N, C-alpha and C positions, 0 to 999 in steps of 0.2 A: 901681378893680379890686375886684370882690366876692370874698368868701371862697370862693365856689364856683369862680370862675375860678382862684384860687390853688391850690385843691386839685386841679383838673383838670390844671393845668400841672405840678404836682408829680407827678401820676400819669403824665403823658407822660414826664417826665424819669426817673421810676423805671423805666418800661417800657424806655426807651432804655438805661439803665444795665444792667438785667438782660439785655436782649437782647445788648448788646455783650459783657458778661461771659460769657454762655453761648457766644456765637460764638467768643470768644477761647479759651475752654477746649477747644472743638472743634479749633481751628486751631493752638494753640501746641504747641511741642515740649518734651518733658521735658528734653532736653539743654540747651536754652536756659535753662530755669529753674534747672537745677543750676549752670550757669555763673553765673547771676545770684546764686545763693545764695553762691557762693564770693566774689563781689564785695560781699556783704552789702548788697544793695540792699533797700530797704524793701518789705515785703510779699511778698518772694519765698518765704520759708519757708512762710508760710501757703498761698500758691498751690501750692507744690510738694506740701504735705501733702494738699491736696484733689485735686491732679491724679492722685494714686495711684488715686483712684476718681472720675474726671471725670464719669461718667454721673450720679452722685448730684447733683452741682452743677448739671448741665445740666437735669435733671428738676426740681430745686428752683426754678431760675430760670424755667423755663417755667410751672410751677404758680403761682408768685408773679405772673408777668405776667398770667396768666388771672384770678387773684384781683383784681388791681388794676383790670383792665378791667371785670370784673363789678361791683365796688363803684362804679366811676366811672359805669357805666350806671345803677345804682340811684340814685346821687346825682342824676343828671340827671333821671331819671324822677320822683323825689319832688319835685323843684323845678318840674316842668312837668306836674303831674297833670291840669290842665284845658286847657292850651294844647298840642294835639297838633302844630300846625305849628311852634311854637317848639321842642318836644321833638325833632322830626325834624331841624330845622336844627342844633340843638346836637349831636345824635348824629352827623350828617354831618361837622360840623367836627371833632369829637373823633376820629372814625374816620380822617379824612385826617391829622390830626396824629399819631395813633398809628402809622399805616402809614408815613408819610414820616419823621417825627422819631423815632419810637419803634422802627421796624423797619429800614427800608431804609438810612438814614444810619448808624445804629450798626453794622449788619452790615458795611457797607463799611469803616468805620473799624477795626473789630475784626479783619477779615481782613488789612488792610494793616499794622496795628500790634499784632498778636496778643500778643507777649510783654509789651509795655508795658501793654496794656489788661488782661491777665490779672493782673498784679501790682497794678495800680492798683485794680481792682474786686474783688479777692479778699475784702475785708471786706464789701462789699455782697452778694456771693454767699454768704458765711458767714451773714449775717443772713437772707437769703432761705431758706437751708437750715433755719434754726431756725423761721421763720414758716411755711414750707410743710411742716414735718415731719409733721404729721398727714395731710395730703393724700398726701404721698409714701409714708408708711407704709401707707395704705389702698390705694394703687396697687400697692405691692409685694405686699401680701397678696392682692389680686385676681389678680395675675400668676401666682400659684401654681396657679390653676385653668386657666391657658392652657398648651397644649402647647408646650414649648420648641422654637424653630425650629432645624432641622438646620443644621449648619455654623456655629453661633455662634462656636465657637472659631476657625474659619478667619477670620471677620470681625475678631476681635480681633487675630489675627496680621497681617492686612492693615493694620489701623490702625497697628500698630507699625512696619511697613515704610514706610507713608506718612509717619510721623513722621521716619524716617531720610531719606527723599527730600526732605521739606520742609527738614530741617536742612541737607542738602547744597546746596540751592538758596540758602538764606539765607547760608551760609558761602562760597558760590562754589566748593564742592568738586565736581569732576566736570564734564565737558562736557555740553552739552544732549543730544548723541547718547547718552551713557552713561545719562542719566536716562530717556531714551525707551526704552532697552533694558530697564532695570529695571522700568519701568512695563509694558512688554510682557510681562515675565516674570510680573508680578502678574496681568495680564489673562488670560494663557495658562492659568492654573490653572482659570479659569471657562469656557473655551471648550470646545465639544463638537466631536467629529469631523465631524459634519454641517456645521459652520460653515466648515470649511476643505477639505473633500473635493472632488475632481474628480467631477462628476456622471456617472452611468452612461452618458449619451448621448455623453460625450466620451472614454470609455475606449477605448484601442486594445489589443486582445487577440488572441491566436493560438489556434486550435483545436488540441486534442491530436492530432487525426488528420492534421494537416498534415505533409507530407514534409520531410525535412531540407533539400532544395533550396528548397522553398517558404518554410520558416522563414528561411533565409538571405536570400532575396529580400525578405521582409517587413521584416527588420531593416534591410536596405540602403535600402529606400524610406521607412521610417518615421522613421529617425534617432533612435529611442529606444534607450537603453542597457539598459533593463529592461522587459520586457513580460510581463504575466500570461498564463497558459495556462489555457484552460477545457475542460471535458469536456461536450460537448453544447450548453451555453449558458453565457453569462457569469455565470449564477447559481451555477455550479459551478466555481469557480476552484480548480485543484489545485496550483498553484505558479507559478513565474515562470522565464523564461529571461533570461540575461545576455548581452549582445553579445560579451563576451570569450569566453564558452563556445562561442558560435556560431563565432567566428573560429578557435578552437582545432580545431574539428571540420572546418573548411574546407567545410562544407556536405555532408560525406560521411555523417554520421550525426546523429541527434537528440541534442542535449546533455542532460545530466542536469538535472532541474528543481531549482530552489532553493525553499525554503519561503517562504510569505508569511504575514503576520499577518492575523488577521480580528477585527473588532470591530463591535459594534452602533453604529448612528449616534448614539446618545445617550451613548456613551463619552466621557469627558473626554480632551482632547488629551494632557494630561500623562500620563495612565495609559497610553495607547497608545504614546506616545513612549518611556516607560521599558520597556514590554514589547518594543518593537522593538529598543531598544538591548541589552536583556538577551539576546534571542535572535538578535541580529545579523541582523535582517531589514530590508530597505530598502523593501519594498512592503507596503502594508496594504489589505485589501479591506474595505469598509464594507458592512454588511448591515442589513436591517430585522429586525423581530421574527420574521418568517416565514422568514428565511434567504435572502431575495433580495438580490442585489447592488444597492446603490443608489449606490455611488461607490467611489473609489479615493484613497488618500492615500500620499504618499511620505515617507520620512524627511526629505528636504530640505524638503518642505512644512511639516512640523511644526517643524523648526529655524528656518525663516524666520519663523514666527509668533513665535518668541522673539527673534531678533536682527535681523530685517529681511531684505531681499532678499539672497540669496546668488548671486553670479554669477561665472563664470569662463569660460575658453575652451571648456569642454565643456558649456555650458548647453544644455538640450534645448528645443525649441520647444513650443508648446502641444499638449496631447494631442488626438489625432484622434478620429474616430468609432469606435464600437464595431464590432468585426468580427463 
Protein backbone atom coordinates (compact mmCIF):
# COMPACT_ATOMS: atom_id res chain seq x y z
CA UNK A 1 0.00 0.00 0.00
CA UNK A 2 1.53 3.29 -1.12
CA UNK A 3 1.68 6.43 0.98
CA UNK A 4 -0.73 8.09 -1.44
CA UNK A 5 -3.34 5.37 -0.87
CA UNK A 6 -2.97 5.75 2.89
CA UNK A 7 -3.43 9.51 2.65
CA UNK A 8 -6.50 9.19 0.45
CA UNK A 9 -8.02 6.59 2.78
CA UNK A 10 -7.38 8.93 5.70
CA UNK A 11 -9.06 11.70 3.72
CA UNK A 12 -12.16 9.57 3.14
CA UNK A 13 -12.36 8.67 6.83
CA UNK A 14 -11.90 12.33 7.77
CA UNK A 15 -14.73 13.33 5.45
CA UNK A 16 -16.89 10.57 6.93
CA UNK A 17 -16.23 11.73 10.48
CA UNK A 18 -16.88 15.38 9.70
CA UNK A 19 -20.03 14.58 7.76
CA UNK A 20 -21.37 12.38 10.55
CA UNK A 21 -20.51 15.00 13.15
CA UNK A 22 -22.20 17.79 11.22
CA UNK A 23 -25.32 15.71 10.61
CA UNK A 24 -25.47 14.71 14.27
CA UNK A 25 -25.29 18.36 15.33
CA UNK A 26 -28.22 19.11 13.04
CA UNK A 27 -30.25 16.21 14.40
CA UNK A 28 -29.43 15.93 18.08
CA UNK A 29 -31.58 17.45 20.80
CA UNK A 30 -30.17 19.74 23.47
CA UNK A 31 -32.41 18.00 25.99
CA UNK A 32 -30.68 14.68 25.34
CA UNK A 33 -27.24 16.23 25.75
CA UNK A 34 -28.17 17.93 29.00
CA UNK A 35 -29.39 14.59 30.26
CA UNK A 36 -26.09 13.00 29.26
CA UNK A 37 -24.18 15.77 31.01
CA UNK A 38 -25.99 14.89 34.22
CA UNK A 39 -24.89 11.29 33.72
CA UNK A 40 -21.29 12.58 33.21
CA UNK A 41 -20.82 10.82 29.94
CA UNK A 42 -17.57 11.49 28.16
CA UNK A 43 -17.60 14.33 25.65
CA UNK A 44 -21.07 15.58 26.53
CA UNK A 45 -20.00 18.89 28.06
CA UNK A 46 -17.92 19.79 25.01
CA UNK A 47 -20.74 18.88 22.68
CA UNK A 48 -23.26 20.83 24.76
CA UNK A 49 -21.05 23.91 24.76
CA UNK A 50 -20.77 23.86 20.99
CA UNK A 51 -24.42 23.03 20.54
CA UNK A 52 -25.30 26.46 21.89
CA UNK A 53 -24.06 27.69 18.50
CA UNK A 54 -24.45 24.60 16.28
CA UNK A 55 -24.27 26.52 13.02
CA UNK A 56 -20.61 27.38 13.64
CA UNK A 57 -19.69 23.72 13.99
CA UNK A 58 -21.75 22.71 10.97
CA UNK A 59 -20.11 25.38 8.79
CA UNK A 60 -16.66 24.45 10.08
CA UNK A 61 -17.27 20.77 9.31
CA UNK A 62 -18.46 21.58 5.78
CA UNK A 63 -15.51 23.88 5.14
CA UNK A 64 -13.03 21.27 6.36
CA UNK A 65 -14.66 18.59 4.20
CA UNK A 66 -14.26 20.84 1.16
CA UNK A 67 -10.64 21.53 2.10
CA UNK A 68 -9.84 17.83 2.48
CA UNK A 69 -11.42 16.98 -0.87
CA UNK A 70 -9.55 19.78 -2.65
CA UNK A 71 -6.22 18.74 -1.16
CA UNK A 72 -6.89 15.12 -2.09
CA UNK A 73 -7.61 16.17 -5.66
CA UNK A 74 -4.37 18.14 -5.76
CA UNK A 75 -2.50 15.10 -4.44
CA UNK A 76 -3.95 12.89 -7.17
CA UNK A 77 -3.24 15.47 -9.87
CA UNK A 78 0.41 15.92 -8.90
CA UNK A 79 0.94 12.17 -8.90
CA UNK A 80 -0.57 11.69 -12.38
CA UNK A 81 0.61 14.78 -14.20
CA UNK A 82 1.34 12.89 -17.43
CA UNK A 83 -1.11 9.97 -17.33
CA UNK A 84 -4.58 11.50 -17.77
CA UNK A 85 -6.31 8.12 -17.96
CA UNK A 86 -4.85 7.04 -14.63
CA UNK A 87 -5.82 10.42 -13.15
CA UNK A 88 -9.42 10.07 -14.35
CA UNK A 89 -9.64 6.55 -12.93
CA UNK A 90 -8.20 7.59 -9.58
CA UNK A 91 -10.54 10.57 -9.35
CA UNK A 92 -13.56 8.39 -10.16
CA UNK A 93 -12.65 5.84 -7.48
CA UNK A 94 -11.99 8.58 -4.96
CA UNK A 95 -15.30 10.31 -5.80
CA UNK A 96 -17.29 7.09 -5.32
CA UNK A 97 -15.52 6.42 -2.02
CA UNK A 98 -16.24 9.94 -0.78
CA UNK A 99 -19.91 9.81 -1.80
CA UNK A 100 -20.64 6.34 -0.40
CA UNK A 101 -18.25 6.03 2.55
CA UNK A 102 -17.78 9.71 3.28
CA UNK A 103 -21.32 11.05 2.79
CA UNK A 104 -24.23 8.62 2.44
CA UNK A 105 -23.24 6.05 5.07
CA UNK A 106 -22.13 8.57 7.74
CA UNK A 107 -25.31 10.62 7.29
CA UNK A 108 -27.50 7.56 7.77
CA UNK A 109 -25.60 6.49 10.89
CA UNK A 110 -25.61 10.02 12.33
CA UNK A 111 -29.35 10.41 11.87
CA UNK A 112 -29.99 7.06 13.53
CA UNK A 113 -27.60 7.55 16.47
CA UNK A 114 -27.42 11.35 16.66
CA UNK A 115 -26.78 11.77 20.43
CA UNK A 116 -24.01 9.17 20.55
CA UNK A 117 -22.35 10.44 17.36
CA UNK A 118 -22.49 14.06 18.55
CA UNK A 119 -20.70 13.30 21.80
CA UNK A 120 -18.21 10.91 20.18
CA UNK A 121 -17.18 13.26 17.39
CA UNK A 122 -17.26 16.56 19.30
CA UNK A 123 -13.41 16.60 19.59
CA UNK A 124 -13.12 16.14 15.81
CA UNK A 125 -15.55 18.99 15.21
CA UNK A 126 -13.64 21.15 17.67
CA UNK A 127 -10.46 20.50 15.68
CA UNK A 128 -12.28 21.26 12.43
CA UNK A 129 -13.48 24.57 13.88
CA UNK A 130 -9.86 25.53 14.57
CA UNK A 131 -8.56 24.39 11.16
CA UNK A 132 -11.35 26.08 9.23
CA UNK A 133 -11.42 29.23 11.36
CA UNK A 134 -9.90 31.47 8.64
CA UNK A 135 -12.37 30.21 6.02
CA UNK A 136 -15.33 30.56 8.37
CA UNK A 137 -14.22 34.06 9.36
CA UNK A 138 -13.95 35.07 5.71
CA UNK A 139 -17.41 33.68 5.02
CA UNK A 140 -18.84 35.50 8.02
CA UNK A 141 -17.29 38.75 6.81
CA UNK A 142 -18.67 38.25 3.30
CA UNK A 143 -22.15 37.54 4.69
CA UNK A 144 -22.30 41.10 6.02
CA UNK A 145 -22.74 42.31 2.46
CA UNK A 146 -25.70 40.01 1.88
CA UNK A 147 -29.17 41.21 2.81
CA UNK A 148 -30.44 39.12 5.75
CA UNK A 149 -33.33 36.87 4.80
CA UNK A 150 -36.67 37.85 6.22
CA UNK A 151 -38.13 35.42 8.74
CA UNK A 152 -34.78 34.19 10.05
CA UNK A 153 -36.02 34.42 13.61
CA UNK A 154 -39.03 32.33 12.68
CA UNK A 155 -36.74 29.60 11.32
CA UNK A 156 -34.83 29.50 14.61
CA UNK A 157 -38.11 29.16 16.50
CA UNK A 158 -39.13 26.34 14.20
CA UNK A 159 -35.83 24.55 14.83
CA UNK A 160 -36.48 24.77 18.57
CA UNK A 161 -39.93 23.26 18.19
CA UNK A 162 -38.53 20.51 15.99
CA UNK A 163 -36.06 19.74 18.77
CA UNK A 164 -38.96 19.24 21.15
CA UNK A 165 -40.82 17.05 18.67
CA UNK A 166 -37.72 14.93 18.13
CA UNK A 167 -37.30 14.61 21.87
CA UNK A 168 -40.87 13.44 22.26
CA UNK A 169 -40.40 10.77 19.62
CA UNK A 170 -37.16 9.52 21.20
CA UNK A 171 -38.68 9.39 24.68
CA UNK A 172 -41.95 7.89 23.48
CA UNK A 173 -43.88 10.88 24.83
CA UNK A 174 -47.15 11.55 23.01
CA UNK A 175 -49.08 9.56 20.46
CA UNK A 176 -48.41 9.71 16.75
CA UNK A 177 -51.61 11.69 16.22
CA UNK A 178 -50.45 14.30 18.71
CA UNK A 179 -47.13 14.69 16.94
CA UNK A 180 -48.96 15.10 13.62
CA UNK A 181 -51.12 17.85 15.11
CA UNK A 182 -48.08 19.73 16.39
CA UNK A 183 -46.40 19.35 13.01
CA UNK A 184 -49.56 20.67 11.40
CA UNK A 185 -49.43 23.72 13.66
CA UNK A 186 -45.85 24.42 12.53
CA UNK A 187 -46.75 24.09 8.85
CA UNK A 188 -49.92 26.15 9.35
CA UNK A 189 -47.85 29.23 10.07
CA UNK A 190 -46.40 29.11 6.54
CA UNK A 191 -49.62 28.38 4.64
CA UNK A 192 -51.36 31.09 2.66
CA UNK A 193 -55.11 31.56 2.39
CA UNK A 194 -55.05 30.72 -1.32
CA UNK A 195 -53.75 27.24 -0.42
CA UNK A 196 -56.86 26.32 1.59
CA UNK A 197 -59.65 28.45 0.11
CA UNK A 198 -62.70 27.21 -1.76
CA UNK A 199 -62.31 28.58 -5.31
CA UNK A 200 -64.69 31.17 -6.69
CA UNK A 201 -66.30 28.67 -9.07
CA UNK A 202 -67.54 26.57 -6.13
CA UNK A 203 -68.93 29.38 -3.97
CA UNK A 204 -72.68 29.33 -3.26
CA UNK A 205 -73.96 32.86 -2.66
CA UNK A 206 -77.27 34.73 -2.54
CA UNK A 207 -77.96 38.09 -4.24
CA UNK A 208 -78.96 40.99 -2.03
CA UNK A 209 -82.08 41.58 -4.13
CA UNK A 210 -83.49 38.13 -3.34
CA UNK A 211 -86.86 38.06 -1.56
CA UNK A 212 -87.33 36.62 1.91
CA UNK A 213 -89.15 33.61 0.45
CA UNK A 214 -86.44 33.02 -2.15
CA UNK A 215 -83.77 33.20 0.54
CA UNK A 216 -85.60 30.61 2.64
CA UNK A 217 -85.89 28.32 -0.38
CA UNK A 218 -82.20 28.73 -1.21
CA UNK A 219 -81.21 27.70 2.31
CA UNK A 220 -83.61 24.76 2.23
CA UNK A 221 -82.20 23.41 -1.02
CA UNK A 222 -78.51 24.20 -0.48
CA UNK A 223 -78.16 22.73 3.04
CA UNK A 224 -75.54 25.36 3.95
CA UNK A 225 -75.73 26.96 7.37
CA UNK A 226 -73.87 30.12 6.32
CA UNK A 227 -74.15 31.74 2.90
CA UNK A 228 -72.45 34.93 1.63
CA UNK A 229 -74.64 37.69 0.24
CA UNK A 230 -73.47 39.80 -2.71
CA UNK A 231 -74.59 43.09 -4.22
CA UNK A 232 -74.56 42.96 -8.01
CA UNK A 233 -71.85 40.31 -8.34
CA UNK A 234 -69.91 37.94 -6.14
CA UNK A 235 -67.03 40.45 -6.29
CA UNK A 236 -69.04 42.64 -3.90
CA UNK A 237 -69.88 40.46 -0.91
CA UNK A 238 -71.59 42.63 1.72
CA UNK A 239 -72.13 40.05 4.45
CA UNK A 240 -73.56 36.64 5.15
CA UNK A 241 -76.79 35.05 6.32
CA UNK A 242 -77.09 32.29 8.90
CA UNK A 243 -79.66 29.52 8.63
CA UNK A 244 -80.77 30.15 12.23
CA UNK A 245 -81.63 33.76 11.37
CA UNK A 246 -83.64 32.61 8.35
CA UNK A 247 -85.57 30.13 10.52
CA UNK A 248 -86.37 32.84 13.05
CA UNK A 249 -87.97 35.03 10.38
CA UNK A 250 -89.94 32.05 8.99
CA UNK A 251 -89.39 33.41 5.51
CA UNK A 252 -91.51 36.47 6.26
CA UNK A 253 -88.72 39.04 6.20
CA UNK A 254 -85.08 39.29 5.20
CA UNK A 255 -82.80 38.55 8.16
CA UNK A 256 -80.08 40.94 9.24
CA UNK A 257 -76.70 40.35 7.60
CA UNK A 258 -73.75 39.20 9.65
CA UNK A 259 -70.22 40.47 8.93
CA UNK A 260 -67.62 38.54 6.94
CA UNK A 261 -63.85 38.78 7.02
CA UNK A 262 -61.96 39.81 3.90
CA UNK A 263 -58.34 39.01 3.11
CA UNK A 264 -55.92 39.00 0.21
CA UNK A 265 -55.08 35.60 -1.24
CA UNK A 266 -51.45 36.03 -0.08
CA UNK A 267 -52.51 36.46 3.57
CA UNK A 268 -51.17 33.84 5.97
CA UNK A 269 -53.78 31.43 7.30
CA UNK A 270 -52.68 32.12 10.86
CA UNK A 271 -53.26 35.86 10.43
CA UNK A 272 -56.76 35.35 9.01
CA UNK A 273 -57.63 32.81 11.70
CA UNK A 274 -56.71 35.20 14.51
CA UNK A 275 -58.62 38.00 12.80
CA UNK A 276 -61.75 35.87 12.43
CA UNK A 277 -61.56 34.71 16.03
CA UNK A 278 -61.03 38.26 17.26
CA UNK A 279 -64.03 39.61 15.35
CA UNK A 280 -66.10 36.42 15.77
CA UNK A 281 -66.64 35.92 12.06
CA UNK A 282 -67.11 32.46 10.60
CA UNK A 283 -66.79 33.25 6.91
CA UNK A 284 -63.91 34.85 5.03
CA UNK A 285 -63.89 36.22 1.49
CA UNK A 286 -60.56 35.89 -0.33
CA UNK A 287 -59.72 38.65 -2.80
CA UNK A 288 -56.97 39.46 -5.27
CA UNK A 289 -55.03 42.72 -5.41
CA UNK A 290 -57.78 44.35 -7.48
CA UNK A 291 -60.52 43.49 -5.01
CA UNK A 292 -62.07 40.65 -7.01
CA UNK A 293 -63.36 37.64 -5.13
CA UNK A 294 -61.19 34.60 -5.84
CA UNK A 295 -62.35 32.26 -3.10
CA UNK A 296 -63.96 31.65 0.25
CA UNK A 297 -62.67 30.20 3.50
CA UNK A 298 -64.55 29.23 6.65
CA UNK A 299 -63.37 29.21 10.22
CA UNK A 300 -63.77 25.44 10.20
CA UNK A 301 -61.51 25.17 7.13
CA UNK A 302 -58.73 27.01 8.96
CA UNK A 303 -59.14 24.96 12.13
CA UNK A 304 -59.01 21.73 10.13
CA UNK A 305 -55.64 22.81 8.75
CA UNK A 306 -54.46 22.82 12.36
CA UNK A 307 -56.01 19.70 13.88
CA UNK A 308 -57.19 17.65 10.94
CA UNK A 309 -60.68 16.78 9.74
CA UNK A 310 -63.49 18.02 11.98
CA UNK A 311 -66.72 16.09 11.51
CA UNK A 312 -70.01 15.93 13.37
CA UNK A 313 -73.67 15.28 12.61
CA UNK A 314 -74.04 18.81 11.23
CA UNK A 315 -71.27 18.60 8.63
CA UNK A 316 -72.01 20.45 5.41
CA UNK A 317 -71.61 18.95 1.94
CA UNK A 318 -69.18 20.32 -0.61
CA UNK A 319 -69.81 23.89 -1.75
CA UNK A 320 -71.97 24.33 -4.83
CA UNK A 321 -71.60 26.58 -7.85
CA UNK A 322 -71.61 30.35 -7.68
CA UNK A 323 -75.02 31.97 -7.92
